[in-house]
Legacy VTK file of the C-alpha trace (Angstrom):
# vtk DataFile Version 3.0
C-alpha trace
ASCII
DATASET POLYDATA
POINTS 239 float
9.021 -9.245 -26.309
11.386 -6.375 -26.011
8.439 -3.804 -25.737
7.296 -6.134 -23.113
10.625 -6.125 -21.275
10.768 -2.325 -21.377
7.531 -1.862 -20.052
8.325 -4.221 -17.144
11.468 -2.584 -16.363
9.821 0.697 -16.241
7.312 -0.514 -13.920
9.879 -1.868 -11.796
11.979 1.046 -11.785
8.968 3.209 -10.839
8.512 0.806 -8.168
11.870 0.838 -6.824
11.650 4.782 -6.770
8.597 4.514 -4.612
10.241 2.411 -2.181
13.421 4.381 -2.008
11.380 7.606 -1.085
9.466 5.469 1.609
12.891 4.164 3.055
14.271 7.892 2.911
11.249 9.279 4.874
11.065 6.462 7.429
14.776 7.132 8.053
14.172 10.761 8.490
11.332 10.302 10.817
12.321 7.455 12.851
16.212 6.945 12.561
18.238 4.361 10.643
17.814 1.586 13.256
15.527 -1.036 12.041
14.762 -2.556 15.096
13.557 0.827 16.807
11.625 1.942 13.430
8.397 0.017 12.479
7.912 2.270 9.372
11.395 1.362 8.323
10.960 -2.178 8.958
7.792 -2.308 6.566
9.673 -0.394 3.866
12.531 -2.635 3.972
10.035 -5.705 3.727
8.621 -3.859 0.879
12.085 -3.741 -0.889
12.558 -7.240 -0.223
9.499 -8.138 -1.809
10.315 -6.265 -4.886
13.874 -7.983 -5.032
15.508 -4.524 -4.894
19.210 -4.743 -5.035
20.931 -4.197 -1.306
22.944 -1.356 -2.665
19.972 0.681 -3.538
18.358 0.104 0.006
21.764 1.091 1.420
21.708 4.262 -0.639
18.214 5.075 0.397
19.138 4.741 3.907
22.087 7.133 3.711
19.990 9.595 1.923
17.453 9.461 4.460
20.031 10.102 7.267
21.591 12.892 5.221
20.512 16.295 6.907
21.174 18.137 3.611
19.411 15.311 1.338
16.180 15.189 -0.610
13.319 16.814 1.426
10.164 14.761 0.781
6.580 16.055 2.344
3.775 13.654 2.890
0.544 14.912 1.611
-2.858 12.739 2.102
-5.671 13.434 -0.435
-9.089 12.810 0.213
-11.173 12.436 -2.796
-14.432 11.343 -4.386
-14.241 9.132 -7.403
-16.939 8.498 -9.669
-20.002 6.156 -8.521
-19.721 7.249 -4.940
-16.282 5.815 -4.465
-14.395 7.325 -1.538
-10.710 7.404 -2.012
-7.786 8.092 0.017
-4.455 8.963 -1.941
-0.893 9.115 -0.183
1.946 10.639 -1.720
5.458 11.658 -0.952
6.605 14.705 -2.944
9.492 17.128 -2.817
7.291 19.874 -4.928
3.856 20.519 -3.523
3.052 22.933 -6.011
3.774 20.061 -8.650
1.817 17.195 -7.143
-1.590 18.898 -6.146
-2.487 20.066 -9.658
-1.501 16.730 -11.171
-3.521 14.757 -8.505
-6.740 17.061 -9.204
-6.441 16.813 -12.907
-6.134 12.763 -13.037
-9.416 12.925 -10.549
-11.465 15.416 -12.902
-10.566 13.461 -16.022
-12.412 10.518 -14.320
-15.278 12.613 -13.111
-13.870 12.684 -9.415
-12.631 15.321 -7.247
-10.791 16.322 -4.123
-12.717 16.159 -0.904
-12.143 18.411 2.200
-10.118 17.289 5.197
-11.924 14.492 7.189
-14.920 14.301 4.354
-13.609 10.739 3.384
-11.040 9.599 5.905
-13.622 8.693 8.513
-14.746 6.007 6.297
-11.427 4.374 6.641
-9.630 2.532 9.521
-6.004 2.062 9.674
-5.134 -1.639 9.996
-2.069 -4.102 10.180
-2.532 -6.751 7.318
-0.290 -9.744 7.162
-0.686 -12.154 4.233
0.331 -15.686 4.099
0.523 -17.749 0.554
-1.700 -20.762 0.072
-0.381 -23.877 1.861
0.245 -22.514 5.296
-1.692 -24.005 8.095
-4.827 -22.139 8.831
-4.993 -23.575 12.251
-1.386 -22.746 13.187
-1.894 -18.992 11.766
-4.993 -18.809 13.829
-3.398 -19.969 17.012
-0.446 -17.583 16.766
-2.941 -14.680 15.554
-5.413 -15.106 18.350
-2.574 -15.358 21.098
-0.765 -12.067 19.604
-4.232 -10.127 19.872
-4.927 -9.977 16.003
-8.496 -8.686 15.289
-9.210 -11.409 12.391
-8.031 -14.140 9.988
-9.591 -14.563 6.804
-9.133 -17.664 4.589
-9.251 -16.414 1.043
-10.715 -18.378 -1.970
-7.508 -19.106 -3.287
-6.122 -20.778 0.069
-4.199 -17.495 1.233
-4.731 -16.232 4.532
-5.051 -12.487 5.630
-4.472 -11.417 9.346
-5.987 -8.282 10.358
-4.579 -6.386 13.552
-4.774 -2.924 15.062
-2.207 -0.714 13.375
-0.152 -0.715 16.589
-0.253 -4.156 16.996
1.181 -5.099 13.648
4.790 -5.499 14.917
3.520 -7.826 17.675
1.955 -9.844 15.488
4.805 -10.038 12.943
7.159 -11.006 15.861
4.967 -13.740 16.883
4.611 -15.204 13.571
8.301 -15.280 12.946
9.140 -16.815 16.385
6.437 -19.549 15.414
8.339 -20.018 12.084
5.443 -19.337 10.026
6.657 -17.309 6.967
4.370 -14.505 5.501
4.587 -12.957 2.176
3.590 -9.234 3.128
3.009 -6.946 6.384
1.685 -3.691 6.015
-0.361 -0.821 7.293
-3.368 -0.354 5.198
-6.481 1.940 5.255
-9.433 -0.448 5.292
-12.876 1.005 4.153
-15.687 0.324 6.947
-18.247 -0.024 4.172
-17.851 -0.872 0.541
-19.720 0.237 -2.924
-20.515 -2.537 -5.302
-19.780 -1.796 -9.040
-20.936 -3.266 -12.163
-18.495 -4.003 -15.004
-18.561 -0.894 -16.671
-18.097 1.079 -13.373
-15.347 -1.139 -12.286
-13.228 -0.805 -15.417
-13.303 3.051 -15.109
-12.323 2.913 -11.444
-9.668 0.625 -11.913
-8.350 2.796 -14.874
-8.310 5.667 -12.574
-6.693 3.739 -9.829
-4.024 2.599 -12.430
-3.379 6.275 -13.507
-3.005 7.576 -9.882
-0.302 4.693 -8.955
1.509 5.522 -12.109
2.286 8.944 -10.933
5.822 9.128 -9.282
4.699 10.956 -6.285
1.767 8.739 -5.476
2.843 6.075 -2.910
-0.573 4.390 -2.037
-4.290 4.401 -3.203
-7.218 3.032 -0.942
-10.784 3.049 -2.135
-13.851 1.741 -0.746
-15.445 -0.124 -3.957
-16.000 -3.797 -4.322
-15.938 -5.870 -7.592
-17.520 -9.404 -8.000
-14.687 -12.112 -8.712
-16.786 -12.877 -11.966
-16.092 -9.305 -13.189
-12.648 -9.252 -12.165
-11.743 -12.254 -14.021
-13.621 -10.841 -17.179
-11.744 -7.555 -16.942
-8.428 -9.292 -16.469
-9.001 -12.000 -19.329
LINES 1 240
239 0 1 2 3 4 5 6 7 8 9 10 11 12 13 14 15 16 17 18 19 20 21 22 23 24 25 26 27 28 29 30 31 32 33 34 35 36 37 38 39 40 41 42 43 44 45 46 47 48 49 50 51 52 53 54 55 56 57 58 59 60 61 62 63 64 65 66 67 68 69 70 71 72 73 74 75 76 77 78 79 80 81 82 83 84 85 86 87 88 89 90 91 92 93 94 95 96 97 98 99 100 101 102 103 104 105 106 107 108 109 110 111 112 113 114 115 116 117 118 119 120 121 122 123 124 125 126 127 128 129 130 131 132 133 134 135 136 137 138 139 140 141 142 143 144 145 146 147 148 149 150 151 152 153 154 155 156 157 158 159 160 161 162 163 164 165 166 167 168 169 170 171 172 173 174 175 176 177 178 179 180 181 182 183 184 185 186 187 188 189 190 191 192 193 194 195 196 197 198 199 200 201 202 203 204 205 206 207 208 209 210 211 212 213 214 215 216 217 218 219 220 221 222 223 224 225 226 227 228 229 230 231 232 233 234 235 236 237 238
């Protein structure tokens, strides 16, 4: 139990660290006014979902406002994973010379490689994604989403609902749901693949291990990939 708790605490600490960096760069780029900074709003929502203490959030905003504070650079890597999988790896780093070789090493160990700029990104579209827990009225979500200009409403097998919008319409959709009293679990900007690659069990296990390894790196914020895994395979791997 002690070992499990230590691992959980470490994972939570790593998650908090990533959110703090996201808040800091959001403030540096768009200011500390949440109402006028969509990126900061999304970062604050991530902090809330992760149960990050308010003191941590306040310190992150202060650090982002400090001109002499940490300087983080956004680097987006385009990559080829094994089995024809395309990947986008978003990082926030204060040392490019550390991050680049680490990403190369992780990919190379999994028979992947970095791609040239534009070689992979055209396979993805940036979209707004709003997720509702099971139990929320699909009809109400559909009505509000349609009126707010959302692109798609998808009812998942577990009863959760996913609303997709153009990236620029995410804030409009969020406000529409809030005004309608419909509480969502999360709202984020995501890179959605236009087409997917289906993987068998062995391939899925290796790709998921690669994604986990990338996400464990302190500089990696998000990993997007265009693979698809059948539910029965996922259940088997998670059992």
